[in-house]
Backbone bond lengths (Angstrom), bond angles and torsions (degrees), N, CA, C in turn:
res aa  C-N    CA-C-N  psi(-1)  N-CA   C-N-CA  omega(-1)  CA-C   N-CA-C  phi
1 M - - - 1.457 - - 1.535 108.66 -
2 P 1.353 118.00 127.31 1.467 120.72 -177.93 1.534 110.85 -69.61
3 S 1.334 114.72 150.01 1.468 118.81 179.28 1.525 109.75 -74.17
4 D 1.305 114.89 153.78 1.465 121.96 -178.91 1.527 109.60 -79.49
5 P 1.342 120.26 118.97 1.465 121.08 -179.03 1.527 112.72 -66.37
6 A 1.302 117.96 -18.54 1.461 120.73 -179.51 1.523 112.41 -90.53
7 A 1.332 118.22 0.92 1.469 121.61 -177.95 1.524 113.34 -55.93
8 P 1.344 121.00 -43.64 1.457 119.59 178.56 1.530 112.02 -60.48
9 L 1.317 117.34 -30.38 1.465 120.68 178.53 1.525 111.46 -67.05
10 A 1.310 117.12 -31.20 1.466 120.13 -179.79 1.523 110.52 -65.32
11 R 1.332 117.24 -31.25 1.476 120.25 179.29 1.524 110.80 -72.67
12 Q 1.317 118.16 -33.06 1.465 122.20 179.65 1.529 107.65 -102.55
13 Q 1.313 116.77 98.49 1.452 118.98 -170.73 1.526 113.61 -84.48
14 R 1.339 117.58 -31.09 1.461 118.89 -176.69 1.514 111.38 -82.87
15 L 1.309 115.86 140.29 1.442 122.50 175.84 1.525 106.50 -122.75
16 T 1.329 117.86 116.84 1.462 120.72 -176.55 1.522 111.15 -82.96
17 A 1.321 114.85 164.24 1.469 119.99 178.20 1.521 110.68 -63.35
18 S 1.331 116.83 -37.41 1.468 118.45 179.09 1.534 110.89 -65.96
19 E 1.329 116.69 -32.75 1.466 119.11 176.77 1.529 110.80 -67.08
20 V 1.312 116.70 -38.76 1.467 119.64 177.06 1.522 109.25 -61.92
21 G 1.349 115.82 -43.00 1.463 120.02 176.99 1.520 111.95 -62.10
22 R 1.338 116.22 -42.22 1.461 120.87 178.05 1.521 110.56 -62.78
23 Y 1.333 116.65 -42.22 1.462 121.23 178.99 1.529 110.30 -63.62
24 T 1.329 116.00 -42.79 1.464 120.46 -179.91 1.528 110.18 -63.04
25 Y 1.338 115.22 -40.69 1.469 119.46 -179.14 1.528 111.24 -68.98
26 C 1.350 115.77 -47.42 1.469 119.51 -179.56 1.527 108.97 -154.22
27 A 1.310 115.81 100.94 1.468 120.86 -177.67 1.536 111.00 -61.70
28 R 1.306 117.28 -34.67 1.462 120.10 -179.15 1.534 111.22 -66.78
29 A 1.332 116.98 -44.37 1.467 120.55 178.64 1.530 110.32 -62.77
30 W 1.335 115.96 -41.29 1.462 119.72 177.63 1.526 110.19 -60.63
31 W 1.313 116.57 -46.04 1.463 121.35 -178.41 1.533 110.77 -63.14
32 L 1.342 116.87 -43.08 1.462 120.22 179.86 1.537 111.13 -60.43
33 Q 1.316 116.22 -40.63 1.463 119.24 -179.05 1.518 111.91 -77.57
34 R 1.319 117.44 -47.63 1.464 121.84 -173.09 1.534 112.07 -75.25
35 V 1.305 117.07 -45.72 1.465 121.07 -174.26 1.532 111.43 -90.63
36 K 1.317 116.47 -47.03 1.464 120.14 -175.77 1.527 112.89 -87.87
37 G 1.327 117.65 -14.57 1.466 120.69 178.13 1.518 114.47 75.73
38 E 1.312 117.98 19.85 1.467 121.59 179.12 1.529 108.91 -77.42
39 A 1.313 116.65 135.73 1.463 121.52 179.20 1.523 109.83 -82.56
40 P 1.330 117.38 143.87 1.461 119.44 177.16 1.533 110.58 -66.29
41 R 1.300 116.42 148.33 1.473 120.44 -178.27 1.521 112.32 -89.69
42 N 1.317 117.63 -15.54 1.459 121.41 -177.68 1.542 110.19 -99.57
43 R 1.317 116.07 51.05 1.461 123.39 -175.16 1.535 111.70 -57.36
44 A 1.332 117.13 -42.39 1.474 120.62 -178.23 1.519 110.62 -62.76
45 A 1.315 117.01 -43.53 1.470 120.43 179.26 1.528 110.91 -64.51
46 L 1.316 116.61 -40.05 1.465 120.50 178.33 1.527 110.88 -63.87
47 E 1.323 117.28 -41.02 1.461 120.92 179.19 1.527 110.80 -66.92
48 R 1.347 117.60 -39.62 1.467 120.45 175.44 1.517 110.42 -60.81
49 G 1.317 116.45 -43.57 1.454 120.63 179.05 1.519 112.15 -62.44
50 T 1.333 116.03 -40.46 1.465 120.34 178.07 1.523 110.41 -62.64
51 R 1.349 116.32 -43.77 1.475 119.51 178.25 1.525 111.25 -63.61
52 R 1.319 117.29 -40.68 1.474 120.35 179.55 1.527 110.59 -65.31
53 H 1.312 116.73 -40.00 1.467 120.06 177.75 1.530 110.58 -63.82
54 Q 1.336 116.64 -40.95 1.463 120.50 178.81 1.524 111.03 -64.89
55 A 1.339 116.63 -41.86 1.471 120.55 178.01 1.517 110.12 -62.40
56 H 1.336 116.80 -41.33 1.462 120.06 178.13 1.531 110.84 -64.13
57 A 1.317 117.13 -42.20 1.463 120.56 178.42 1.530 110.83 -62.12
58 D 1.338 116.86 -39.97 1.467 120.18 177.93 1.526 111.13 -63.43
59 L 1.329 116.76 -43.69 1.469 120.20 178.22 1.525 111.64 -64.08
60 T 1.322 116.57 -38.56 1.458 120.47 178.76 1.524 110.54 -64.30
61 R 1.331 117.16 -42.01 1.478 120.40 176.80 1.514 111.21 -61.66
62 Q 1.342 116.32 -43.20 1.467 120.04 179.49 1.527 110.73 -63.80
63 A 1.315 117.26 -41.60 1.455 121.09 179.44 1.527 110.62 -64.66
64 N 1.315 117.50 -42.57 1.465 120.84 178.76 1.521 110.80 -63.30
65 R 1.337 116.85 -38.94 1.457 120.95 177.74 1.530 110.11 -64.94
66 A 1.324 117.31 -41.51 1.464 121.62 179.17 1.526 110.61 -63.80
67 V 1.321 117.32 -41.97 1.465 121.05 178.28 1.527 109.86 -62.32
68 W 1.329 117.26 -41.06 1.467 120.33 178.73 1.513 109.70 -60.86
69 W 1.343 118.64 -45.96 1.457 121.39 -179.89 1.536 111.64 -63.78
70 V 1.302 118.11 -40.19 1.470 121.01 178.37 1.526 109.94 -61.53
71 R 1.309 117.32 -45.23 1.468 120.44 179.10 1.530 111.37 -64.45
72 Y 1.314 116.53 -42.08 1.459 121.65 179.51 1.524 110.71 -62.34
73 L 1.327 116.76 -46.92 1.465 120.80 179.88 1.523 111.76 -67.57
74 A 1.325 117.31 -37.13 1.468 120.18 177.13 1.532 110.39 -64.31
75 L 1.320 117.61 -41.16 1.458 120.87 177.40 1.520 110.62 -64.74
76 A 1.340 116.62 -42.12 1.467 120.26 178.42 1.526 110.48 -62.57
77 A 1.336 118.15 -40.66 1.463 121.81 178.31 1.517 110.59 -65.55
78 L 1.323 117.47 -39.50 1.467 121.36 178.27 1.519 111.08 -63.97
79 I 1.319 116.78 -43.47 1.474 120.85 178.59 1.523 109.91 -64.34
80 L 1.318 117.52 -43.78 1.464 121.49 178.58 1.518 110.51 -61.64
81 A 1.328 117.63 -44.22 1.470 121.48 178.64 1.518 110.01 -62.05
82 A 1.322 118.41 -40.76 1.465 121.23 178.84 1.527 110.64 -64.82
83 C 1.324 117.11 -41.71 1.473 120.70 178.24 1.523 111.09 -63.33
84 L 1.332 115.92 -43.30 1.470 119.33 178.64 1.530 110.85 -64.31
85 A 1.324 116.79 -40.61 1.462 120.45 179.29 1.530 110.49 -64.46
86 L 1.318 117.35 -43.41 1.477 120.32 178.84 1.523 110.17 -65.46
87 S 1.322 117.96 -37.96 1.461 121.38 178.21 1.521 109.60 -64.02
88 W 1.287 117.18 -43.16 1.462 121.38 179.92 1.524 111.20 -65.11
89 I 1.322 116.65 -41.40 1.470 121.12 178.24 1.522 109.88 -65.05
90 A 1.327 118.50 -40.74 1.468 121.68 179.42 1.513 111.17 -63.76
91 R 1.308 118.99 -36.75 1.476 121.95 178.21 1.524 111.54 -69.60
92 M 1.300 116.66 -35.81 1.470 121.47 -177.50 1.524 111.16 -75.84
93 G 1.300 115.95 -27.90 1.448 119.58 -172.35 1.451 112.92 -92.57
């Protein structure tokens, strides 16, 4: 009875999003790495890409934090303006 070519896949149960992308880009390269265990030859390019992705993630986190602070400060300014307006109306009335 021939061995099952998908047997190595059964041992590795998780499939990451980057693996799906790799498979979509080149199913053969994905198979060579995932099933046959062959290492990619363009290691330097992959490491550069990983660093660029990390830098982008860091910038995205910083931008999200900045947006949160802008919204928080805008809400605080709105509340302060409402309090001042109510105070002014109370003095006039």
